[in-house]
N, C-alpha and C positions, 0 to 999 in steps of 0.2 A: 463162462467166459467170468475169471478173478477181476472183481471190481478194480485194481491197479493196474492190469496188463492195459485199458485204453491210453489210462494216465501218461502212460510209460509215451505211446503215439503220441498221444497230445506233447509231450515234449518236444518231438522231432519236427511237428508243425508249429510252435511255437518258437523255433527254432529262427525261423524264417517269417516270423510275423512281423511286422512294427506295432508297438503299442497302442492303442486307444489313446484317445482324448484330443483329437485336436477337433473340438466343434464349437470355441468360441465364436469361428469368423464363417460365414455363410461360403466362403471361396479360399481361404488363406490356409487351405488343405497341407500341401507339400512344401517343405523346406524355402526350398526355391521362392513361391509366393512371400513367404516368412520373412523373407530378406527384401524380396521388394516392398512388404506392407512398411517394414522399419525407413523405408529411405522415403517411402511418401510425406511419411511425417514423424514417426518414430514406432514405439513398440503398439502395430494395433493389436497382434494378437495378445490378450491379455497374459501379464504376466503368473496373473494367478492360474489361465488355464495351464499352463508348461509347469508352474509348479506342480498339478496333479498329474500331468504328461510324464514328465521324470521321473516320480515316486510311481507309476506304474510300473514302469519297466523296473525299478527297481524292486518291485513288489514279484513282479515274476523272476529275476534273479534269485531271491530271496527264498519265494513257492516252489524251486525246483531246479531238476540238471537237465543243460544243456544236452541236446543229444549230439557224438559226433559225426564227421564225415565217412566213416565205414561204409561200405556199402554191406549189408546186411538186411534179409527181409525182414527180422524178426524187430527190429530198430530198438536193441538193447543200447541201455544208457551208459552214460560213460561214468564209472564208478568211480567218486573221491574217497577217501579216507577222512575221519576226521580232522578237524585244523584250521587253520587261515589260508583265505584264500581273495590274492589281490588283482584285480582287473584294473585295466588301463583306457585309456583311449585317448588321441591323438588326433585333428577332424581337422582340414582344409577344406570351406567353402567357398566358391566362389558363384555370382548369378552377375550377367548382362543381359542386357537388353536394347533394340528399337528405339526408347527413349530416352535413350543417354543416362542408365544407371547401371553405376556398376558397384558393386561391392561383393568383399572377402574378407571370411569370417573365419578365422583359425578359433579354435576352440581346444580346449583340453576336460579330462575328465578320471576318475580315480574311484575306485570304492575297497573296501577289508571288509573280508565279514566270515563267517564259517557256513557254509552249505547244509551242512548237518543239525547244526545249533540252530539253524534258522535266523540268522541275525543281519546285517551288511549295516552299514556307514561309507557314504561316498559324495562325494563334492565336484563340481563342475567350474570354468570359468571360462569365457570366451572373448572375443573382440569382434567389433565392424567395423569396420573400414570402408565407407561410403562416400564415394563420387556422382553428385549429379548434375544435372543440366537439361531436367525433362520440359517438356513443354509446359507444363503448370507452372514452372520457375521462369521459362524466358516469357510465358505470355505476360507477366508482370513486368518486366523490364529489367528483371534481376537475375543475379550471372549466377552460375553455377556453385555449390560450396561440396567443401569436403569435411567430413569430419569422424570422428573416432569416439565409438561407442562401448562399453564397458558391462559386463553381467553376468553373473553367478549365485550360485545358488549349491545346499547341501541341503540333504538330505539321511533319512533312517530308516532302518525294518526291522522287527521280530516276529518270530513265528512264537504265539500263544496257541499252544495246543492244536486245534482244526483251526485255529484263525493266527491270520495276518498282518498286523495294525502299523502304520509308519506315518511320517511326520518329514514335513520338510517345507523351506524356505528361499526366496528369492529374491534378488534386488537388481535392478537394472540402471545405471546410471548416464548420462550426458548431457550435455550441455544447456539444454531447455526442456529435459524431464527428469524424473527421480521414479523411479515406481520398486514399491513393497510388497513384496507376498507372502502368504504361509500357508498352509492345505495339511491334512491328513485323510487318510483311506485305511481302511480297513475291509479284507477281504475272507470266505470262509469256506475250506473244503467238507465239503458235504457228498453221501449219497459212493462213499468208495472212497472220496476226491473224484468223481464222474462230473460233479457240477461245484463250480466254484459263483457266487453270488459274492458282488465288490458293492461298494460304495466310496464315493469322498468329496470331502468341502476345503473350499477353498478360501478367499478375504485380498484381496488387494488393494491396495491404496496407492493412487497415482497422484504425483503433481505435476503439472501442466504449463508450459513459459513459453517465452523466446528469447532468445540470447539476448534482445536488446532492453527486457524486463528485469527490475531487479527482484529476485523471488517473492516480498514481498506482493508480488501481483501475480504470482503465478494460482495458476483454476485448480482445484480437488478433482477428482475424479475415483470411484468407489465401484469394482468388483465384485461380487459375490458368486459362487457357482459351486454347483452340485452337480455328482456324480450319479449314476448308477445303471449296475447293469450283471449280466450272469456269464459266464461260460463254459459249455457243457462237451461233454464227449459223446459226439454222434456212434460210430465205434472207432475199432481199434486204428485207423487209420483218420480219423475226421475228426476234426474240432469243428465249433461254432459258438459265437459269439452275440450279443443283442447290450447295446449300450442305449441310454439315454442321458440325456444333458439341458441341463439349464441353468441358464447366467442372466443374472441383473446387473445393468449397468445402470450407473448417476451422475452428475456432477454432470464435469465440461466435456463432452465428447466429439469437439466439434476439433478440425486440422486448425490450429494459430494460425498459420503460416498463409492457410490459401484465403482467395479471394475469387467474388465471384462476379462476371461481367453482367450490366444489368442491360437492359434495351426496352425500348419505347414499343406500344402498339400497334405503331405501323412499320415499325423495320422487325420485331419478332420474327415473321412469317419470312425473310431472306435466310435466316439462318437455320442453316441444314444440316443434317448428321454430319462428321467430320470437317465441320467448317474451317480455316486455318485459321492462324493467329493473326494474319492479316487481315482476313475478311474480317473478323470478331473485332480487330479496333477498330476497321472500317465503320463498322454500323452501332454499336455499342455506345451507351452515353457516357459524359465521360468519367461518372462518381463511378466504385468501384464498393459493393457490399462484403464486410469481412461473412466468412462462412460460419451459419447457425441453426444447428439441424435440435431437435429436443435431447431434451436433459434427462431419459431415461429410455434404456432400452432393453426389455428382455429379449433371449437368445434361446431357441430350444431344436434342438436333434436329436432323430434316430439313427443310429449306427449299425446296420446287420451284418457278419461278418461270416464266411465261412473259411476252410481249409484243407485240401486232402492230399495226404502225404500218397505218395504213389512208389514204384518199388525205387527211383532214381532222379524222384524231382517233387516238387511241391506245385499244388495250385491255390491262391489267395484269392478270392475274389472280397470288394465289398460293395457298398451302397451306403450310403448317407444322406438322408432328406432332414433337411433343414430351416426354420420360418424362426423368423423373429414379428416385434412388434411394430416395427417399420414397415410392416406390408410386405418383406422380401421376402420369397419360397427359394429355395433350391435345392438341385440333385448334383449328388456328389456320386462315378462309379470308376471302379479303381479297379483293377486286372495284372495282378504279378504270376507269374509260371518260373519257377527258380528248377535249374536243372545241373545234377552233381552229372558233370560231363568227365570229371578224372576223381579219384581220392582225394585230392587236396584243392579243386576248380569246380567254384559255382558259378552260373552266369545266368540272368532272368534279362527278362523284355517286360516294361513295365509301359500301361497304358492306362490313362485315365480322362474323364470324360467328364466336365462340369456344364451345367447351365442352370441361369437364374434371370429372375424378373427384377425388376424397378423398386425402390422402396417408393412411397405411396407420394412421396413429396417432390420428388426426381423431374426436374425440366430440362429440357435441352438447354432451354435460355430461359432467364428469368425476368420476368416484364416488369417495372416500376412504374408505381403509380405516381401522381403530381400532387403534391399538399397542396393545403389552401394558398399556404404564404410561396408558393412556387418552389419549395423543399422536392427534394425525388425522395420519394417513400419503398423499401424494396420490400418482397415479400419477408412475413417475420421467418418462416425456415426456410434456408436455403441453400446449399450444396453447390460443388462442384467436384466431388467425388467420383468418378465414373467408375469406380468398383461398385457402387450401390446404382448403377442402372441398370438395362437390360445388358447381356453378355453371355457366350457361351467360348470356353476354353476347352479343347484339345492338348494331349501333353503325352509324348510318345519317348522313351527312353529303354535304360538299360541298365547294366550292373556285372561286378564282376568282384566276389571275393575269393582269393587265393590264399590257403594257411599255408604258412609258412615254415610251419613242421609236425611234424607226424605224430605228437605228445596229444592224447586226448587231453589229457588234462592238464595240459600248458598250449590252447588252441592260438596261437597267435594267428595273426591273418591281417590279409590288407586288402582292403575294403575301395573299390572306383565304382562312380555312379556318374552319371551324362542323362539330363533331360532337355528336351527340347519343345517349347511349347508356344502355340499360337491362337489369341486372345483377339474376339472380334466382337467389338461395343454398336450393337444398333442403333444409340439414341444419344450422341455424346459429338460435344463440338473437340473443336484440335486433332482430335486421331480417331480413328476406328479401326486401327487392328494393332497387333504388337506382337513380336518375334521375341521369343525370348531365349535361353541355355541358363539351365545351371548344373555346377558338377560337385562331387563331394569326393576325399580322398581322405581316407583313417586305417590308423596302424592298431589295433586291439588286440592286448595283451590281458596273458593270464600266467598267473605260477604263484 
């Protein structure tokens, strides 16, 4: 078998694959989770890692030609002549859950490049329209809020012999948060393009504040991320990858609007998992303490991925193991099976299961100590973020992709996805479970 033949089949599989890179959070792996994370405080998923993820997709586009949906068993790629190729995408995503959080997020992206020469430049812009009245907000006697957040970025890639290099930058702004990030990636084609090792580095600088505070009082957060992986062709119809991620966060890592209820030693045993707002307020001490977590966190993840192309379908399996220096361990297993039901129509089911333990300093209820002068002394480290507690999440959904034209060189397509999730918290107050739904509709063009 010639060395380039498996790479052609690999392109057929990569067409259906989602780029790797969602490793900075133990739980926020899907887009719905990302939107929920933004509603909780802001950009919980570091923009430094979003820069790497976006750039990884650009590298895929620059590194090879996607296979069309022509139903042939030899997996022949679409043939493009030399010249510029322009790709655009318009997307609208929505998120809603039983904790009264609703998010609408439209976005646009565009890129221009030459697949033969091996270069591309692109950019994207998105808006988050958030409406939230979650139990964490209501429990502090606060009203719900409405907020608009904006973000955008740009990336560029260039192929230099057997190597492909890229750079990217991302910015996000909201009334109480500003984030800037930049990254670079490098990949190599070796062994006749059957093995592609790659690496990436990024750095992000965030300013964290409150809407009622002047910017001079905002706090700093820094994120440095590294990524090392390899993609390899197993056979003509199978491709696999292994990726390791390391992220170092430092600075202000708490959520500025989150306050933690405190309890006396005599009352703390009465607080059971899922205790209501009324039960907590009837038992807690009058004082509340602002959330305070360690000012450093090192995160690590190892992701394995395999995809196999059958005659009219593609099976993809992912497994991701996560650990960090706060004591949190997590496992995420994901399954997709994409079926070409017609020349222009592809359908797929999607299943994801996530499980994690709690961070070392997690407590369902925090006990306050009495000082010598009668003051209340809360624990030094404290959090009310139930996403740091022991939990399990199950997600089931699917999607459809319909090609609007039959020209392989102009693959205009309409994409729709819908996922539903059930999340169970084993040791948290206020709520023990949450249902959520996430949908996305996109129009993709190339000309």
